[in-house]
N, C-alpha and C positions, 0 to 999 in steps of 0.2 A: 411667221408664226414661229418659223425654226429659229428665228434668232432671237424672238423674243423668250422661247421655249430654253435656248441657250444662256440667257441671261438668268432664269429662273435658280438653273442649276451653280451656276455660277455664285448667287446669292447666297443658297442655302451651303456650299461648301465654305463661303467665308464666314455664314454665322456658325456654322460647326466650328471653325477652325478658332474663331474668337471664342466660341463659350469651351473650347476644350483649353484656349490660354488664358482664360477668365480665371478655370478652376485649379490650374497648376500653379498661378499668379494668388489664388488664396489658399493653397494648398503649404505655396512658401513662405506667405504672411502667419499662417497657424503657428508651422514648425516653429519659428522664428520668435514668434509670444509667446509660446510653451516655454522656449529654451532660455527666455529671458527671465519668465518668471519662475524657471527650475534653478535657477543660477543665481537668483538675485538674494537669496540667503541662507546661499553657503559658503560652511566653511572653509578658509584655505587649508594647506598642509606646510607644517614648516617641519624639518626632520631636527630632531634632538640627539646628538648619538651620546652614548653611553661614556663615562669616563674612564681613561686609562690609566687610572690610579687611584689608590685613596685619596680624599680633600680633607686635610685636618684642617685643624685651629690651631694655631698657635699661640693663640693672645696670652690664653690664663697660664699654659705650660713656661712662658719665658719671663715670666716676673719673676724678679728674688723677694718682695714683699711678703709674708706671711700670708697667706690667705684667712678670712676669717669663716667660721662656720655660714654667716648670712650669704657670703660670695658663691660658697660651693653650692647651696643651697639652688641660688637663684641662677647659676651657670645649668645646673641639672636640670630646670624648669626649661631653659631654653633652648640644651643640646643633646638634651636625653636619648638615643636611641626611639624607646619606649614611648616619647610623647611623642616626637618624628612620627614612629607609625600611625600613633593613634590620631595625630591631623590628617594625613595623608587620606585615613579612613572615612575622618569626617569630612576631605572633602571631597570625595567621593560620593559619599551619602546626600552632598548637597546639589552637588553634579545630576544624580537618579531624582533629588526634589525637584530640582528645574525640568527635565525630562519628563516627569510624571506630570510635569503641570501644563503640559504644552497640548494642543490639539488636535486632532487628528486632521490630516490631510485632507482636503477633496480630491477626485479621481477625475481629471481630464480625458477623455477619448475620443478619437479617432479614425474614421475609415474611409475610405473612396472605392471607388467602382469605375472602371471604364469601359463603356461598350463597343462591343465588335464591329458593330453594322454604323453606315453613314447617317447622318439626321438625328441622334441621340448625343445628349451632353452626358461628360461625366457625374456620376452621382457619390455625393458624400454624407457621412453622419458625424455629428458630433454631440459626444454628449458630457453631462458636468454633473456628477453624481458623490454622496456623501453617506459615509456610514454613520445614521445619527444612531443608532445602538450604543457607540461608543461612547457616547454621551450620559450614559445611563450608570457605567460603571466607574466614571470621570470622579466624581468625589468623593468615592469610597476611595480610590487609590492615589488623589492627591493628601486624603488625611494619614494612608500609610506611609507615605513619603517624608511625611511631616513626621511622626513618629520616629520612621530608621532614622531621620537628621537631628532628634531628639535624645535618639537613643545614643547614635556615636557622639554627640555633644557630652553625654554623660559620663561615655567611657573614656574621653578625655580628659573629664576632670579627676575619675579617680583612680588612672593612669598618674596622674600630677598628684596627687596625695600619697600612692604609693611611692612617686618617685622623689618627692623631697622628704618623708621620712628616712626612707632608705639613704640621700645621702648624708644626711645629719649621723645614723649611725656608723657608716662606714668613715666619715669622718672622727668620729668619736673615735672607732675602733682603732685608725690608723695612728692615733694622737699615742694613744693609750699603748699600743704594741710597739710603736718607735721609743716610749720613753719605757718601757721593761727593755724592748731589746739592749739599749744605751744602760739600765742598771746591772743587767749579766752578764755583759760585757765585761764592764768593769770590775765584776767580782771574777767571774773567770779569769783576768790577767790576774788579777791579786792571788786565786789559787793556782793557777798556774806555776810564779815565781814561789808561792810557797811549797808546792811540790818539787822542784829543784832544789830549794833548800834542806827539804826532808831528806830528799835524796845523797845530798852531800852528808847529812847529819847521819841516815843508815851507813853509808861508805864508812864513818868515823866510827860507827857502834853506839853513836850518841840514843837512838830510836832502834825499837824493834822491826823488824819485817813486817811483822801482821801492819802495825801503825801505819808507816809508808805504802802498803797497798792499799787501806782502808781511804786512805787521803785520796791518793792517786787514783782507786775508782771514783768517789765521789768528783774528782775534778773532772773523768771523763764522763758522768754523768748530764754535769752542768753543759758541757763542751754538747753533748746532743741537746739538753735544754735548749740552749744557745740557736741551735741551730733548726730546731722546731719553730723556735719563735720566729728567726729571720723568715721561714720560710709563709708560717700565718702574714707576718707582714708582708710580706711581697704578694701573696694573694689578694689580701685587702687593698694594699696599692692598688694593682693591677682590675680589680673590680669599681673601685671609685674612678681611675681613671677612664676604664670602658664606660663608666655612669655618665662622665661628664665629655664625653665623645673625643676624646685626646688622643694624641697618635702612641704606640705601643711604646713603652719605655721613659715613659715624660716621668718626671722626681716633683712631686708637688711641697711646698715647703707651709704648713699647715698650724696657725695657731694655736692655743690653748684654749679646747672649748670650753663650755660654760657645762660645770659639773648636772648628770643628770639627775631629775629630782622624780620623785615617785609618785604616780598619778593619783592624784588623790577621789577618793572611794565615791564622794556624790557626786562628781563628775560620772564616775563609771552608769551609777543607775539614772544619772539623767539624758545621756546618750542611748541607752537602752532604751527606755521609756518610748522613743519615737526614731531606732534605729532606720525602720524602711521607711522613712520621709524623709530622711536627708543622705544616706549615705549613698555615693551616684551610681555605686554596682548594682544596689537594687532597684533603684530609680532607672539605669539603664533597662535591666529585666523587666520593670513595670510598661516601660515604654515602649521596649520589644512586643511585649504581649498585647499591646493596644496595638502596635503596627499587622502583628496576625490577624487581631480581629478585626479588621479593617480589611487584609487582605482575602479574608475570608467572606467577610459580607459584601464585599467585591467579586468573588467566585460563586455567589449565588445570584448576585443581581445579573452576570454573566453567562446564566443557564435560560436567557429567553432568546429568543430569535435575533440573528445579527439582520439587519434590517440597514439595508443603503434606499437610499431617494435620489432620484435624479432626473432632469431635464435634458432634452434632444431636440436637433436641429436638423433637418437633414433636406437631402434633393435628391428624386429620383434620375433614373435616365431620358425622362420627360420633361425633364425644367421644372418639375413640380416641388415645390418647396412644402414642407411638414413641421411642426412643432409638436412635442410629445412629453411624457410622461413616465418615468421609469422606475419600479418598485421592486425588489430584490430582496426576500425572504428567506433564512438558511433555515431548515426543516430540524428542530431539533431528537431526528428518532433515534440514531446510534450515541451519537456524544453526549449533546447537551452540556458539555462541561462537567459530567460529574464526576471526574477524575479528577480534573482540578480544585472541584467540594471536598473530595473524601481527601486530598493529602493538606489542603488549608485547612479543615477540621482537626485531623490529627495534629500538625504543626501546632495550631491554636491549644490542644489538650496539652499537648508537649510542654509549651512553653509554662503553662497553668503549675503543671506539677513542677517542674525546674524553679520557678519562681518561689512554691511554699518550701522548696527543700534548702535552697540557696536562704532563705529566710531562717529556717530551721537552725540551719548551720552555721550562721551569721551570730544570734546568741547563743549557742552554745559552743563557737569558739572564743565569745568573748571571756562566757563564763569560765573558761577552761584555762584560757590564758591569767584572769584573773587568779584564777587559784594557784595555778604553778606561780606565777608571779610572785603569790604572798609565800608561797614555801623556798622560791630563791631568795628571797630580800630577808628572811629568817637565816639561811644558809649563808650569807653574803654580812651579815652584821655579826656572825658568829665567828666566821672566818677573819675578817678584820679585826677583832679581837685578840684573836689566835697571834695575828703578824704583830699588832701591837705590843701584846707581853715579846714577841723573841724580838723583837727589837730593842725594848729595854733589856733583854739578858745578853743581846749581842753586842750594846754598848759596855753592857758592864764586865761582860770576858775581855772586850778589848783592851780597857785599862787595866785590867788583871794579868792577862796578855802582857802590858807594856812593862808591868810592873816585875816580869815573871812568876807569876802565881801560878800561871797555868799554860797548857802548852801547846803546841801549834795544833794536833790533831783535834783538841778539845774545841779548840775557838772555830776550827775547820766545820767539823762534824757540827754544831751550831747555827753556821754560816749556812749551812748545804741547806739545811731544817728553813732557813729561813727563807731562803732563796724558793725553795719548794713551795713555802705559804704562799709568799708574795704570788709566786706566779699562780697557785689555787684562786688567792683572791682576785686575780686580775681579768682571770678566767671566769670566774662566776660573776664578777663585773661586767663582764661581756654579753653575758648570758642572760643577765638581766635587761640589761640595755634593749638587749633584742629582743627580749617577751615586752618591754615597755612601747619599742617603739611597734612591734605589731599590735598591741593594745591601741595606741593610740591613732592608728592606721584605720582598727576597725573601727573605732567611735568618732572617728571625724574631727582630732586634734592635732595637733602641731606637736610633735616631741620632744620639741624645744623649751615653747612656755606654756604647753596644753592651751593653748587657744585653737578655736575654731578654725580649722580649713576651708580657706575660700579657694 
């Protein structure tokens, strides 16, 4: 009896030890399986250090051949910082769309208890649950993400419209200022020589002091005009360089651009008839409103209680296995997602009012620029007629001066008037060009050939 009793106790100890080892093995296998599943879909980290210096592109800046307006516009569409920024925003929106389209992950839980007395086995509980309520508002969130991406895509198109026409305007402005600067420079050099000759004539008492002083003052005014033109040319060149993402100090050789032409009135009328249906910034606002509408809908769906459903499998310390079902419901007593609903509703109302205001502003801006452009064009034609008359007068006086019929001060005075008129005409032409570019951008046509922007 004693020997048999001893064998029974030994067998119980062996059985308990084996059950404990089995529980440890199950725990290790469970941990390994959980870790494998968790890491199977993980992304890996790769460092990306920031650049130490600007990374300029010298391809277009190093060419000696004159650049055409098409080359400059294409370069601006490819390298403009504004377009690159819009492309990055589109990439972010695409990534968010992908993130919002993913299903929520299930929850896997495990717990264990080790008994403190002999004759019992370790207990464990394994559970697998899923948030079913997350599937309720998922379609609305997916639609909102799609509209958000569409909004950024349209914002990119709007940026391209603006950059294309802006590049054309800066191109024409640079060529015009460069040509005008050269002409004024030649005239200033000519007047400098004439001023020196008048000073010598004054020393010989061949001219009066008043005549020499007036000529010298006119020469000084023209030197200031030349300095102002050089400053404006430098500013326009820097803006074009920045738009093309070229290093500072780059000097571009530009070919003669096509002469700007007036925007046809029937084209403006047709564009205004459906402005809200084809202009990217208005379409982007519409997509943004649709996105917010879906987010408001998702907030309304999220006010329903959160529901988690799962299954469990366990064993108690008496080695009895059990299976069960778990259901967890959040009681919407204090929150109920009412705060998010109020926020999304107010945001939708704000976007509704913003779209209406932007639509009104778009029509008002087109009408205002069209009216101002009409007045500027009339002034430009008048200035061009005056300049043509002065050009004819200067040619006649130069012939008369060569024949000795007029004095140099008289010729210098009319040449100063001609120069001032030429500068005034050039500035008016640039103002007309800028307004034409703005009008073309607002109605969605190219400022070069008035064809629809794509």
